[in-house]
All heavy atoms as TSV, in Angstrom:
chain	resi	resn	atom	element	x	y	z
A	1	MET	N	N	-2.114	70.586	-19.331
A	1	MET	CA	C	-2.944	70.742	-18.176
A	1	MET	C	C	-4.362	70.308	-18.531
A	1	MET	O	O	-4.886	70.654	-19.576
A	1	MET	CB	C	-2.958	72.194	-17.715
A	1	MET	CG	C	-3.911	72.403	-16.576
A	1	MET	SD	S	-4.358	74.114	-16.310
A	1	MET	CE	C	-3.162	74.648	-15.174
A	2	PHE	N	N	-4.984	69.510	-17.631
A	2	PHE	CA	C	-6.348	69.054	-17.829
A	2	PHE	C	C	-7.247	69.760	-16.826
A	2	PHE	O	O	-6.930	69.828	-15.651
A	2	PHE	CB	C	-6.459	67.542	-17.614
A	2	PHE	CG	C	-5.724	66.754	-18.642
A	2	PHE	CD1	C	-4.457	66.260	-18.384
A	2	PHE	CD2	C	-6.310	66.515	-19.875
A	2	PHE	CE1	C	-3.779	65.536	-19.332
A	2	PHE	CE2	C	-5.642	65.784	-20.833
A	2	PHE	CZ	C	-4.377	65.296	-20.571
A	3	ARG	N	N	-8.339	70.274	-17.288
A	3	ARG	CA	C	-9.326	70.886	-16.389
A	3	ARG	C	C	-10.478	69.904	-16.205
A	3	ARG	O	O	-11.062	69.438	-17.168
A	3	ARG	CB	C	-9.835	72.190	-16.959
A	3	ARG	CG	C	-8.771	73.242	-16.993
A	3	ARG	CD	C	-9.408	74.593	-17.278
A	3	ARG	NE	N	-8.382	75.596	-17.395
A	3	ARG	CZ	C	-7.966	76.345	-16.380
A	3	ARG	NH1	N	-8.501	76.199	-15.189
A	3	ARG	NH2	N	-7.038	77.238	-16.553
A	4	LEU	N	N	-10.764	69.604	-14.945
A	4	LEU	CA	C	-11.869	68.709	-14.621
A	4	LEU	C	C	-13.034	69.528	-14.083
A	4	LEU	O	O	-12.830	70.583	-13.481
A	4	LEU	CB	C	-11.439	67.690	-13.563
A	4	LEU	CG	C	-10.359	66.700	-13.966
A	4	LEU	CD1	C	-9.959	65.865	-12.766
A	4	LEU	CD2	C	-10.842	65.814	-15.094
A	5	PRO	N	N	-14.239	69.046	-14.253
A	5	PRO	CA	C	-15.377	69.729	-13.636
A	5	PRO	C	C	-15.219	69.744	-12.119
A	5	PRO	O	O	-14.502	68.923	-11.545
A	5	PRO	CB	C	-16.574	68.874	-14.039
A	5	PRO	CG	C	-16.103	68.011	-15.144
A	5	PRO	CD	C	-14.619	67.896	-15.031
A	6	SER	N	N	-15.878	70.672	-11.465
A	6	SER	CA	C	-15.730	70.811	-10.016
A	6	SER	C	C	-16.221	69.573	-9.256
A	6	SER	O	O	-15.751	69.285	-8.176
A	6	SER	CB	C	-16.465	72.044	-9.527
A	6	SER	OG	O	-17.832	71.961	-9.873
A	7	TYR	N	N	-17.174	68.852	-9.819
A	7	TYR	CA	C	-17.702	67.671	-9.152
A	7	TYR	C	C	-17.547	66.471	-10.074
A	7	TYR	O	O	-18.246	66.337	-11.071
A	7	TYR	CB	C	-19.176	67.875	-8.803
A	7	TYR	CG	C	-19.797	66.688	-8.115
A	7	TYR	CD1	C	-19.457	66.368	-6.806
A	7	TYR	CD2	C	-20.707	65.885	-8.767
A	7	TYR	CE1	C	-20.019	65.282	-6.170
A	7	TYR	CE2	C	-21.276	64.790	-8.138
A	7	TYR	CZ	C	-20.926	64.492	-6.836
A	7	TYR	OH	O	-21.479	63.413	-6.209
A	8	VAL	N	N	-16.571	65.618	-9.768
A	8	VAL	CA	C	-16.306	64.436	-10.580
A	8	VAL	C	C	-16.228	63.225	-9.640
A	8	VAL	O	O	-15.152	62.761	-9.296
A	8	VAL	CB	C	-14.985	64.589	-11.372
A	8	VAL	CG1	C	-14.805	63.442	-12.345
A	8	VAL	CG2	C	-14.929	65.901	-12.089
A	9	PRO	N	N	-17.375	62.703	-9.190
A	9	PRO	CA	C	-17.333	61.600	-8.234
A	9	PRO	C	C	-16.663	60.355	-8.779
A	9	PRO	O	O	-16.092	59.580	-8.017
A	9	PRO	CB	C	-18.813	61.343	-7.918
A	9	PRO	CG	C	-19.565	61.966	-9.022
A	9	PRO	CD	C	-18.724	63.083	-9.555
A	10	ASP	N	N	-16.702	60.163	-10.103
A	10	ASP	CA	C	-16.072	58.970	-10.679
A	10	ASP	C	C	-14.556	59.007	-10.575
A	10	ASP	O	O	-13.905	57.974	-10.645
A	10	ASP	CB	C	-16.461	58.818	-12.148
A	10	ASP	CG	C	-17.957	58.586	-12.319
A	10	ASP	OD1	O	-18.596	58.173	-11.326
A	10	ASP	OD2	O	-18.466	58.827	-13.410
A	11	LEU	N	N	-13.979	60.191	-10.438
A	11	LEU	CA	C	-12.525	60.326	-10.364
A	11	LEU	C	C	-12.032	60.712	-8.973
A	11	LEU	O	O	-10.847	60.928	-8.779
A	11	LEU	CB	C	-12.050	61.376	-11.373
A	11	LEU	CG	C	-12.374	61.084	-12.836
A	11	LEU	CD1	C	-11.935	62.244	-13.702
A	11	LEU	CD2	C	-11.721	59.803	-13.285
A	12	ASN	N	N	-12.931	60.825	-8.009
A	12	ASN	CA	C	-12.567	61.295	-6.687
A	12	ASN	C	C	-12.867	60.220	-5.639
A	12	ASN	O	O	-14.028	60.007	-5.284
A	12	ASN	CB	C	-13.353	62.580	-6.378
A	12	ASN	CG	C	-12.894	63.250	-5.122
A	12	ASN	OD1	O	-12.134	62.691	-4.344
A	12	ASN	ND2	N	-13.357	64.461	-4.901
A	13	PRO	N	N	-11.838	59.550	-5.106
A	13	PRO	CA	C	-12.073	58.491	-4.121
A	13	PRO	C	C	-12.720	59.001	-2.836
A	13	PRO	O	O	-13.370	58.249	-2.119
A	13	PRO	CB	C	-10.689	57.910	-3.858
A	13	PRO	CG	C	-9.721	58.897	-4.377
A	13	PRO	CD	C	-10.419	59.714	-5.417
A	14	THR	N	N	-12.581	60.297	-2.554
A	14	THR	CA	C	-13.194	60.868	-1.359
A	14	THR	C	C	-14.711	60.724	-1.405
A	14	THR	O	O	-15.355	60.509	-0.385
A	14	THR	CB	C	-12.816	62.351	-1.228
A	14	THR	OG1	O	-11.404	62.466	-1.256
A	14	THR	CG2	C	-13.337	62.948	0.058
A	15	GLU	N	N	-15.290	60.826	-2.601
A	15	GLU	CA	C	-16.732	60.674	-2.735
A	15	GLU	C	C	-17.171	59.276	-2.312
A	15	GLU	O	O	-18.233	59.112	-1.699
A	15	GLU	CB	C	-17.171	60.943	-4.174
A	15	GLU	CG	C	-16.953	62.361	-4.621
A	15	GLU	CD	C	-17.781	63.366	-3.845
A	15	GLU	OE1	O	-18.866	63.010	-3.345
A	15	GLU	OE2	O	-17.342	64.518	-3.739
A	16	GLY	N	N	-16.371	58.271	-2.598
A	16	GLY	CA	C	-16.693	56.908	-2.174
A	16	GLY	C	C	-16.649	56.760	-0.670
A	16	GLY	O	O	-17.499	56.089	-0.073
A	17	VAL	N	N	-15.670	57.395	-0.046
A	17	VAL	CA	C	-15.554	57.338	1.419
A	17	VAL	C	C	-16.759	58.016	2.052
A	17	VAL	O	O	-17.379	57.485	2.979
A	17	VAL	CB	C	-14.239	57.985	1.894
A	17	VAL	CG1	C	-14.197	58.076	3.408
A	17	VAL	CG2	C	-13.040	57.196	1.377
A	18	TRP	N	N	-17.131	59.200	1.551
A	18	TRP	CA	C	-18.293	59.902	2.113
A	18	TRP	C	C	-19.563	59.100	1.884
A	18	TRP	O	O	-20.475	59.125	2.707
A	18	TRP	CB	C	-18.417	61.309	1.544
A	18	TRP	CG	C	-17.479	62.253	2.217
A	18	TRP	CD1	C	-16.471	62.948	1.645
A	18	TRP	CD2	C	-17.447	62.589	3.616
A	18	TRP	NE1	N	-15.803	63.685	2.599
A	18	TRP	CE2	C	-16.383	63.487	3.809
A	18	TRP	CE3	C	-18.207	62.205	4.714
A	18	TRP	CZ2	C	-16.072	64.022	5.054
A	18	TRP	CZ3	C	-17.895	62.731	5.962
A	18	TRP	CH2	C	-16.832	63.624	6.120
A	19	SER	N	N	-19.632	58.377	0.785
A	19	SER	CA	C	-20.795	57.530	0.538
A	19	SER	C	C	-20.910	56.449	1.617
A	19	SER	O	O	-22.002	56.174	2.121
A	19	SER	CB	C	-20.688	56.893	-0.843
A	19	SER	OG	O	-21.714	55.980	-1.048
A	20	LEU	N	N	-19.783	55.858	1.998
A	20	LEU	CA	C	-19.779	54.854	3.066
A	20	LEU	C	C	-20.228	55.465	4.388
A	20	LEU	O	O	-21.007	54.863	5.139
A	20	LEU	CB	C	-18.381	54.247	3.231
A	20	LEU	CG	C	-17.857	53.388	2.085
A	20	LEU	CD1	C	-16.400	53.028	2.332
A	20	LEU	CD2	C	-18.709	52.147	1.916
A	21	VAL	N	N	-19.747	56.669	4.692
A	21	VAL	CA	C	-20.122	57.339	5.941
A	21	VAL	C	C	-21.614	57.658	5.928
A	21	VAL	O	O	-22.320	57.397	6.907
A	21	VAL	CB	C	-19.291	58.628	6.154
A	21	VAL	CG1	C	-19.819	59.426	7.336
A	21	VAL	CG2	C	-17.831	58.292	6.367
A	22	LYS	N	N	-22.090	58.208	4.814
A	22	LYS	CA	C	-23.505	58.586	4.746
A	22	LYS	C	C	-24.416	57.375	4.896
A	22	LYS	O	O	-25.444	57.452	5.568
A	22	LYS	CB	C	-23.802	59.312	3.438
A	22	LYS	CG	C	-23.246	60.725	3.411
A	22	LYS	CD	C	-23.733	61.501	2.208
A	22	LYS	CE	C	-23.010	61.054	0.971
A	22	LYS	NZ	N	-23.326	61.890	-0.206
A	23	ARG	N	N	-24.036	56.246	4.306
A	23	ARG	CA	C	-24.846	55.036	4.446
A	23	ARG	C	C	-24.896	54.571	5.895
A	23	ARG	O	O	-25.926	54.100	6.369
A	23	ARG	CB	C	-24.304	53.914	3.570
A	23	ARG	CG	C	-24.907	53.939	2.192
A	23	ARG	CD	C	-24.488	52.729	1.405
A	23	ARG	NE	N	-23.348	53.148	0.589
A	23	ARG	CZ	C	-22.415	52.362	0.152
A	23	ARG	NH1	N	-22.437	51.087	0.427
A	23	ARG	NH2	N	-21.435	52.816	-0.580
A	24	SER	N	N	-23.777	54.708	6.611
A	24	SER	CA	C	-23.754	54.257	8.003
A	24	SER	C	C	-24.526	55.206	8.926
A	24	SER	O	O	-24.863	54.845	10.041
A	24	SER	CB	C	-22.317	54.095	8.489
A	24	SER	OG	O	-21.689	55.349	8.613
A	25	LEU	N	N	-24.807	56.414	8.448
A	25	LEU	CA	C	-25.553	57.389	9.241
A	25	LEU	C	C	-27.016	57.501	8.801
A	25	LEU	O	O	-27.709	58.439	9.202
A	25	LEU	CB	C	-24.897	58.774	9.116
A	25	LEU	CG	C	-23.491	58.911	9.672
A	25	LEU	CD1	C	-22.921	60.269	9.326
A	25	LEU	CD2	C	-23.489	58.694	11.171
A	26	ALA	N	N	-27.496	56.551	8.034
A	26	ALA	CA	C	-28.826	56.650	7.438
A	26	ALA	C	C	-29.936	56.883	8.466
A	26	ALA	O	O	-30.823	57.687	8.245
A	26	ALA	CB	C	-29.119	55.400	6.622
A	27	ASN	N	N	-29.907	56.211	9.578
A	27	ASN	CA	C	-30.968	56.351	10.586
A	27	ASN	C	C	-30.468	57.025	11.848
A	27	ASN	O	O	-30.983	56.780	12.936
A	27	ASN	CB	C	-31.550	54.972	10.921
A	27	ASN	CG	C	-32.269	54.373	9.748
A	27	ASN	OD1	O	-32.998	55.072	9.052
A	27	ASN	ND2	N	-32.049	53.097	9.509
A	28	PHE	N	N	-29.493	57.885	11.720
A	28	PHE	CA	C	-28.870	58.544	12.856
A	28	PHE	C	C	-29.488	59.927	13.080
A	28	PHE	O	O	-29.721	60.669	12.129
A	28	PHE	CB	C	-27.362	58.684	12.614
A	28	PHE	CG	C	-26.653	59.535	13.616
A	28	PHE	CD1	C	-26.439	59.065	14.897
A	28	PHE	CD2	C	-26.230	60.801	13.286
A	28	PHE	CE1	C	-25.791	59.858	15.826
A	28	PHE	CE2	C	-25.581	61.595	14.212
A	28	PHE	CZ	C	-25.363	61.116	15.482
A	29	THR	N	N	-29.770	60.242	14.332
A	29	THR	CA	C	-30.242	61.576	14.691
A	29	THR	C	C	-29.303	62.117	15.761
A	29	THR	O	O	-29.157	61.519	16.826
A	29	THR	CB	C	-31.675	61.521	15.253
A	29	THR	OG1	O	-32.511	60.907	14.282
A	29	THR	CG2	C	-32.182	62.906	15.560
A	30	ALA	N	N	-28.673	63.239	15.479
A	30	ALA	CA	C	-27.721	63.837	16.417
A	30	ALA	C	C	-28.448	64.734	17.414
A	30	ALA	O	O	-29.386	65.447	17.056
A	30	ALA	CB	C	-26.681	64.654	15.672
A	31	ALA	N	N	-27.986	64.687	18.657
A	31	ALA	CA	C	-28.548	65.560	19.694
A	31	ALA	C	C	-28.100	67.004	19.476
A	31	ALA	O	O	-28.842	67.940	19.744
A	31	ALA	CB	C	-28.121	65.068	21.072
A	32	ASN	N	N	-26.860	67.159	18.976
A	32	ASN	CA	C	-26.321	68.496	18.707
A	32	ASN	C	C	-25.132	68.353	17.760
A	32	ASN	O	O	-24.768	67.235	17.371
A	32	ASN	CB	C	-25.918	69.202	20.011
A	32	ASN	CG	C	-24.949	68.394	20.841
A	32	ASN	OD1	O	-24.053	67.751	20.299
A	32	ASN	ND2	N	-25.134	68.393	22.149
A	33	LEU	N	N	-24.538	69.461	17.389
A	33	LEU	CA	C	-23.435	69.433	16.427
A	33	LEU	C	C	-22.225	68.679	16.953
A	33	LEU	O	O	-21.589	67.914	16.212
A	33	LEU	CB	C	-23.045	70.858	16.026
A	33	LEU	CG	C	-21.969	70.984	14.965
A	33	LEU	CD1	C	-22.391	70.284	13.677
A	33	LEU	CD2	C	-21.655	72.439	14.689
A	34	ASP	N	N	-21.910	68.842	18.220
A	34	ASP	CA	C	-20.762	68.123	18.797
A	34	ASP	C	C	-20.960	66.609	18.717
A	34	ASP	O	O	-20.025	65.863	18.429
A	34	ASP	CB	C	-20.531	68.533	20.253
A	34	ASP	CG	C	-20.008	69.950	20.378
A	34	ASP	OD1	O	-19.356	70.429	19.431
A	34	ASP	OD2	O	-20.267	70.585	21.426
A	35	HIS	N	N	-22.171	66.166	18.982
A	35	HIS	CA	C	-22.476	64.739	18.895
A	35	HIS	C	C	-22.285	64.245	17.460
A	35	HIS	O	O	-21.702	63.185	17.228
A	35	HIS	CB	C	-23.910	64.497	19.375
A	35	HIS	CG	C	-24.307	63.069	19.391
A	35	HIS	ND1	N	-25.549	62.650	19.013
A	35	HIS	CD2	C	-23.635	61.939	19.730
A	35	HIS	CE1	C	-25.620	61.335	19.118
A	35	HIS	NE2	N	-24.468	60.883	19.557
A	36	MET	N	N	-22.762	65.022	16.498
A	36	MET	CA	C	-22.615	64.663	15.085
A	36	MET	C	C	-21.142	64.549	14.701
A	36	MET	O	O	-20.735	63.599	14.049
A	36	MET	CB	C	-23.300	65.705	14.201
A	36	MET	CG	C	-23.026	65.526	12.728
A	36	MET	SD	S	-23.906	64.171	12.004
A	36	MET	CE	C	-25.386	65.000	11.544
A	37	VAL	N	N	-20.331	65.506	15.131
A	37	VAL	CA	C	-18.901	65.498	14.813
A	37	VAL	C	C	-18.235	64.255	15.392
A	37	VAL	O	O	-17.456	63.583	14.712
A	37	VAL	CB	C	-18.221	66.792	15.331
A	37	VAL	CG1	C	-16.709	66.688	15.248
A	37	VAL	CG2	C	-18.726	67.998	14.552
A	38	ARG	N	N	-18.554	63.921	16.638
A	38	ARG	CA	C	-17.959	62.732	17.268
A	38	ARG	C	C	-18.322	61.461	16.509
A	38	ARG	O	O	-17.475	60.602	16.266
A	38	ARG	CB	C	-18.407	62.615	18.730
A	38	ARG	CG	C	-17.708	63.557	19.669
A	38	ARG	CD	C	-17.930	63.187	21.137
A	38	ARG	NE	N	-19.304	62.868	21.479
A	38	ARG	CZ	C	-20.226	63.755	21.887
A	38	ARG	NH1	N	-19.908	65.031	21.972
A	38	ARG	NH2	N	-21.440	63.361	22.198
A	39	VAL	N	N	-19.580	61.337	16.120
A	39	VAL	CA	C	-20.029	60.127	15.433
A	39	VAL	C	C	-19.383	60.023	14.051
A	39	VAL	O	O	-18.919	58.952	13.648
A	39	VAL	CB	C	-21.571	60.097	15.340
A	39	VAL	CG1	C	-22.043	58.980	14.435
A	39	VAL	CG2	C	-22.171	59.948	16.733
A	40	VAL	N	N	-19.317	61.123	13.310
A	40	VAL	CA	C	-18.699	61.098	11.978
A	40	VAL	C	C	-17.218	60.747	12.090
A	40	VAL	O	O	-16.704	59.941	11.314
A	40	VAL	CB	C	-18.910	62.436	11.232
A	40	VAL	CG1	C	-18.061	62.506	9.977
A	40	VAL	CG2	C	-20.380	62.624	10.895
A	41	LYS	N	N	-16.523	61.318	13.062
A	41	LYS	CA	C	-15.106	60.983	13.260
A	41	LYS	C	C	-14.939	59.503	13.570
A	41	LYS	O	O	-14.019	58.853	13.076
A	41	LYS	CB	C	-14.504	61.824	14.380
A	41	LYS	CG	C	-14.191	63.230	13.980
A	41	LYS	CD	C	-13.539	63.994	15.129
A	41	LYS	CE	C	-13.178	65.392	14.729
A	41	LYS	NZ	N	-12.526	66.128	15.829
A	42	ARG	N	N	-15.833	58.966	14.396
A	42	ARG	CA	C	-15.768	57.541	14.741
A	42	ARG	C	C	-15.991	56.673	13.501
A	42	ARG	O	O	-15.289	55.684	13.284
A	42	ARG	CB	C	-16.808	57.214	15.812
A	42	ARG	CG	C	-16.650	55.836	16.396
A	42	ARG	CD	C	-17.637	55.526	17.525
A	42	ARG	NE	N	-17.793	56.614	18.459
A	42	ARG	CZ	C	-18.972	57.156	18.789
A	42	ARG	NH1	N	-20.090	56.703	18.261
A	42	ARG	NH2	N	-19.042	58.142	19.656
A	43	LYS	N	N	-16.953	57.056	12.666
A	43	LYS	CA	C	-17.223	56.299	11.434
A	43	LYS	C	C	-16.024	56.358	10.488
A	43	LYS	O	O	-15.656	55.356	9.878
A	43	LYS	CB	C	-18.466	56.836	10.724
A	43	LYS	CG	C	-19.731	56.759	11.521
A	43	LYS	CD	C	-20.193	55.343	11.703
A	43	LYS	CE	C	-21.522	55.323	12.441
A	43	LYS	NZ	N	-21.975	53.985	12.748
A	44	LEU	N	N	-15.411	57.533	10.356
A	44	LEU	CA	C	-14.221	57.663	9.502
A	44	LEU	C	C	-13.065	56.822	10.029
A	44	LEU	O	O	-12.326	56.209	9.261
A	44	LEU	CB	C	-13.805	59.127	9.382
A	44	LEU	CG	C	-14.702	59.998	8.514
A	44	LEU	CD1	C	-14.339	61.474	8.694
A	44	LEU	CD2	C	-14.605	59.596	7.062
A	45	LYS	N	N	-12.909	56.768	11.341
A	45	LYS	CA	C	-11.852	55.955	11.950
A	45	LYS	C	C	-12.078	54.477	11.648
A	45	LYS	O	O	-11.143	53.747	11.334
A	45	LYS	CB	C	-11.818	56.197	13.458
A	45	LYS	CG	C	-10.701	55.474	14.184
A	45	LYS	CD	C	-9.353	55.981	13.810
A	45	LYS	CE	C	-8.950	57.095	14.735
A	45	LYS	NZ	N	-7.575	57.517	14.534
A	46	LYS	N	N	-13.343	54.022	11.708
A	46	LYS	CA	C	-13.644	52.625	11.393
A	46	LYS	C	C	-13.294	52.310	9.946
A	46	LYS	O	O	-12.736	51.257	9.646
A	46	LYS	CB	C	-15.124	52.328	11.636
A	46	LYS	CG	C	-15.479	52.106	13.067
A	46	LYS	CD	C	-16.937	51.703	13.179
A	46	LYS	CE	C	-17.300	51.402	14.605
A	46	LYS	NZ	N	-18.703	50.971	14.731
A	47	ILE	N	N	-13.636	53.224	9.045
A	47	ILE	CA	C	-13.325	53.008	7.632
A	47	ILE	C	C	-11.816	52.975	7.424
A	47	ILE	O	O	-11.305	52.193	6.630
A	47	ILE	CB	C	-13.983	54.108	6.760
A	47	ILE	CG1	C	-15.502	53.940	6.779
A	47	ILE	CG2	C	-13.452	54.059	5.332
A	47	ILE	CD1	C	-16.252	55.091	6.160
A	48	GLN	N	N	-11.092	53.802	8.150
A	48	GLN	CA	C	-9.630	53.846	8.036
A	48	GLN	C	C	-9.015	52.490	8.367
A	48	GLN	O	O	-8.002	52.108	7.788
A	48	GLN	CB	C	-9.077	54.911	8.986
A	48	GLN	CG	C	-7.587	55.067	8.939
A	48	GLN	CD	C	-7.108	56.112	9.938
A	48	GLN	OE1	O	-7.879	56.631	10.744
A	48	GLN	NE2	N	-5.846	56.429	9.888
A	49	HIS	N	N	-9.642	51.748	9.263
A	49	HIS	CA	C	-9.115	50.450	9.675
A	49	HIS	C	C	-9.683	49.299	8.835
A	49	HIS	O	O	-9.495	48.140	9.183
A	49	HIS	CB	C	-9.390	50.214	11.159
A	49	HIS	CG	C	-8.639	51.168	12.035
A	49	HIS	ND1	N	-7.270	51.129	12.167
A	49	HIS	CD2	C	-9.052	52.212	12.782
A	49	HIS	CE1	C	-6.880	52.090	12.978
A	49	HIS	NE2	N	-7.948	52.771	13.361
A	50	ARG	N	N	-10.388	49.631	7.759
A	50	ARG	CA	C	-10.904	48.620	6.827
A	50	ARG	C	C	-10.313	48.901	5.454
A	50	ARG	O	O	-10.947	49.518	4.605
A	50	ARG	CB	C	-12.426	48.674	6.792
A	50	ARG	CG	C	-13.042	48.211	8.094
A	50	ARG	CD	C	-14.535	48.333	8.174
A	50	ARG	NE	N	-15.246	48.334	6.910
A	50	ARG	CZ	C	-16.364	49.017	6.703
A	50	ARG	NH1	N	-16.892	49.745	7.647
A	50	ARG	NH2	N	-16.976	48.960	5.537
A	51	PRO	N	N	-9.087	48.465	5.212
A	51	PRO	CA	C	-8.422	48.788	3.947
A	51	PRO	C	C	-9.157	48.267	2.716
A	51	PRO	O	O	-9.042	48.848	1.644
A	51	PRO	CB	C	-7.036	48.156	4.072
A	51	PRO	CG	C	-7.102	47.223	5.219
A	51	PRO	CD	C	-8.245	47.652	6.087
A	52	GLN	N	N	-9.951	47.209	2.867
A	52	GLN	CA	C	-10.698	46.698	1.721
A	52	GLN	C	C	-11.728	47.729	1.250
A	52	GLN	O	O	-11.952	47.896	0.051
A	52	GLN	CB	C	-11.422	45.383	2.058
A	52	GLN	CG	C	-10.519	44.268	2.506
A	52	GLN	CD	C	-10.193	44.344	4.005
A	52	GLN	OE1	O	-10.640	45.221	4.725
A	52	GLN	NE2	N	-9.386	43.400	4.462
A	53	SER	N	N	-12.346	48.422	2.193
A	53	SER	CA	C	-13.324	49.454	1.838
A	53	SER	C	C	-12.655	50.608	1.115
A	53	SER	O	O	-13.168	51.121	0.119
A	53	SER	CB	C	-14.025	49.985	3.090
A	53	SER	OG	O	-14.782	48.976	3.692
A	54	LEU	N	N	-11.512	51.025	1.625
A	54	LEU	CA	C	-10.778	52.117	0.981
A	54	LEU	C	C	-10.294	51.705	-0.400
A	54	LEU	O	O	-10.345	52.492	-1.346
A	54	LEU	CB	C	-9.598	52.553	1.847
A	54	LEU	CG	C	-9.973	53.250	3.149
A	54	LEU	CD1	C	-8.732	53.508	3.986
A	54	LEU	CD2	C	-10.728	54.533	2.881
A	55	ALA	N	N	-9.853	50.456	-0.521
A	55	ALA	CA	C	-9.403	49.973	-1.826
A	55	ALA	C	C	-10.572	49.968	-2.814
A	55	ALA	O	O	-10.392	50.275	-3.993
A	55	ALA	CB	C	-8.809	48.575	-1.697
A	56	GLY	N	N	-11.772	49.648	-2.333
A	56	GLY	CA	C	-12.946	49.673	-3.194
A	56	GLY	C	C	-13.256	51.074	-3.693
A	56	GLY	O	O	-13.630	51.269	-4.849
A	57	CYS	N	N	-13.070	52.064	-2.827
A	57	CYS	CA	C	-13.294	53.461	-3.229
A	57	CYS	C	C	-12.277	53.887	-4.283
A	57	CYS	O	O	-12.603	54.622	-5.217
A	57	CYS	CB	C	-13.207	54.390	-2.019
A	57	CYS	SG	S	-14.528	54.137	-0.822
A	58	LEU	N	N	-11.055	53.420	-4.150
A	58	LEU	CA	C	-10.019	53.750	-5.128
A	58	LEU	C	C	-10.226	52.987	-6.429
A	58	LEU	O	O	-10.004	53.526	-7.510
A	58	LEU	CB	C	-8.631	53.441	-4.571
A	58	LEU	CG	C	-8.124	54.418	-3.525
A	58	LEU	CD1	C	-6.858	53.868	-2.876
A	58	LEU	CD2	C	-7.865	55.772	-4.128
A	59	ALA	N	N	-10.680	51.739	-6.331
A	59	ALA	CA	C	-10.855	50.914	-7.531
A	59	ALA	C	C	-11.887	51.521	-8.471
A	59	ALA	O	O	-11.739	51.447	-9.694
A	59	ALA	CB	C	-11.268	49.504	-7.143
A	60	GLU	N	N	-12.912	52.132	-7.924
A	60	GLU	CA	C	-13.940	52.750	-8.759
A	60	GLU	C	C	-13.386	53.903	-9.590
A	60	GLU	O	O	-13.933	54.239	-10.624
A	60	GLU	CB	C	-15.096	53.238	-7.899
A	60	GLU	CG	C	-15.929	52.115	-7.336
A	60	GLU	CD	C	-17.115	52.621	-6.550
A	60	GLU	OE1	O	-17.492	53.801	-6.708
A	60	GLU	OE2	O	-17.670	51.834	-5.786
A	61	THR	N	N	-12.313	54.522	-9.118
A	61	THR	CA	C	-11.729	55.652	-9.840
A	61	THR	C	C	-10.727	55.203	-10.898
A	61	THR	O	O	-10.327	55.983	-11.739
A	61	THR	CB	C	-11.003	56.603	-8.881
A	61	THR	OG1	O	-9.884	55.935	-8.313
A	61	THR	CG2	C	-11.924	57.095	-7.790
A	62	GLY	N	N	-10.293	53.940	-10.815
A	62	GLY	CA	C	-9.272	53.462	-11.738
A	62	GLY	C	C	-7.863	53.682	-11.214
A	62	GLY	O	O	-6.896	53.310	-11.857
A	63	LEU	N	N	-7.746	54.297	-10.018
A	63	LEU	CA	C	-6.433	54.498	-9.411
A	63	LEU	C	C	-5.965	53.182	-8.810
A	63	LEU	O	O	-6.766	52.326	-8.425
A	63	LEU	CB	C	-6.515	55.569	-8.318
A	63	LEU	CG	C	-6.951	56.950	-8.781
A	63	LEU	CD1	C	-7.159	57.856	-7.569
A	63	LEU	CD2	C	-5.919	57.547	-9.708
A	64	ILE	N	N	-4.674	53.013	-8.694
A	64	ILE	CA	C	-4.098	51.775	-8.186
A	64	ILE	C	C	-3.355	52.075	-6.902
A	64	ILE	O	O	-2.630	53.060	-6.799
A	64	ILE	CB	C	-3.125	51.137	-9.212
A	64	ILE	CG1	C	-3.887	50.801	-10.482
A	64	ILE	CG2	C	-2.471	49.899	-8.633
A	64	ILE	CD1	C	-2.989	50.382	-11.623
A	65	THR	N	N	-3.523	51.214	-5.920
A	65	THR	CA	C	-2.802	51.354	-4.653
A	65	THR	C	C	-2.431	49.966	-4.150
A	65	THR	O	O	-3.030	48.981	-4.534
A	65	THR	CB	C	-3.644	52.100	-3.612
A	65	THR	OG1	O	-2.851	52.292	-2.442
A	65	THR	CG2	C	-4.891	51.317	-3.234
A	66	GLU	N	N	-1.449	49.929	-3.293
A	66	GLU	CA	C	-1.056	48.674	-2.663
A	66	GLU	C	C	-1.503	48.709	-1.217
A	66	GLU	O	O	-1.247	49.681	-0.511
A	66	GLU	CB	C	0.456	48.475	-2.729
A	66	GLU	CG	C	0.972	48.256	-4.138
A	66	GLU	CD	C	2.475	48.026	-4.161
A	66	GLU	OE1	O	3.050	47.696	-3.114
A	66	GLU	OE2	O	3.055	48.179	-5.226
A	67	ILE	N	N	-2.190	47.657	-0.773
A	67	ILE	CA	C	-2.640	47.560	0.609
A	67	ILE	C	C	-1.575	46.842	1.404
A	67	ILE	O	O	-1.155	45.738	1.043
A	67	ILE	CB	C	-3.969	46.799	0.705
A	67	ILE	CG1	C	-5.040	47.552	-0.084
A	67	ILE	CG2	C	-4.391	46.613	2.143
A	67	ILE	CD1	C	-6.351	46.801	-0.182
A	68	PRO	N	N	-1.071	47.467	2.492
A	68	PRO	CA	C	-0.043	46.804	3.300
A	68	PRO	C	C	-0.597	45.545	3.945
A	68	PRO	O	O	-1.752	45.488	4.335
A	68	PRO	CB	C	0.325	47.844	4.357
A	68	PRO	CG	C	-0.747	48.861	4.335
A	68	PRO	CD	C	-1.447	48.758	3.021
A	69	SER	N	N	0.241	44.523	4.055
A	69	SER	CA	C	-0.184	43.247	4.644
A	69	SER	C	C	-0.212	43.311	6.133
A	69	SER	O	O	0.471	43.970	6.781
A	69	SER	CB	C	0.758	42.140	4.244
A	69	SER	OG	O	0.966	42.146	2.875
């Protein structure tokens, strides 16, 4: 069994995805929490449809995945 530190961005592809979301929200101001949730969900949906971006997040971790054609 291997114990990893609680925060290991180099081994966690989720950190790469959140980095993409945070960059896209750099100049965003939400009117309220519901607005923020809608915008973040929309940004995540866009990333989901860009397999190259997701593959880049995985590549940084050293994990291997196959992108469907």
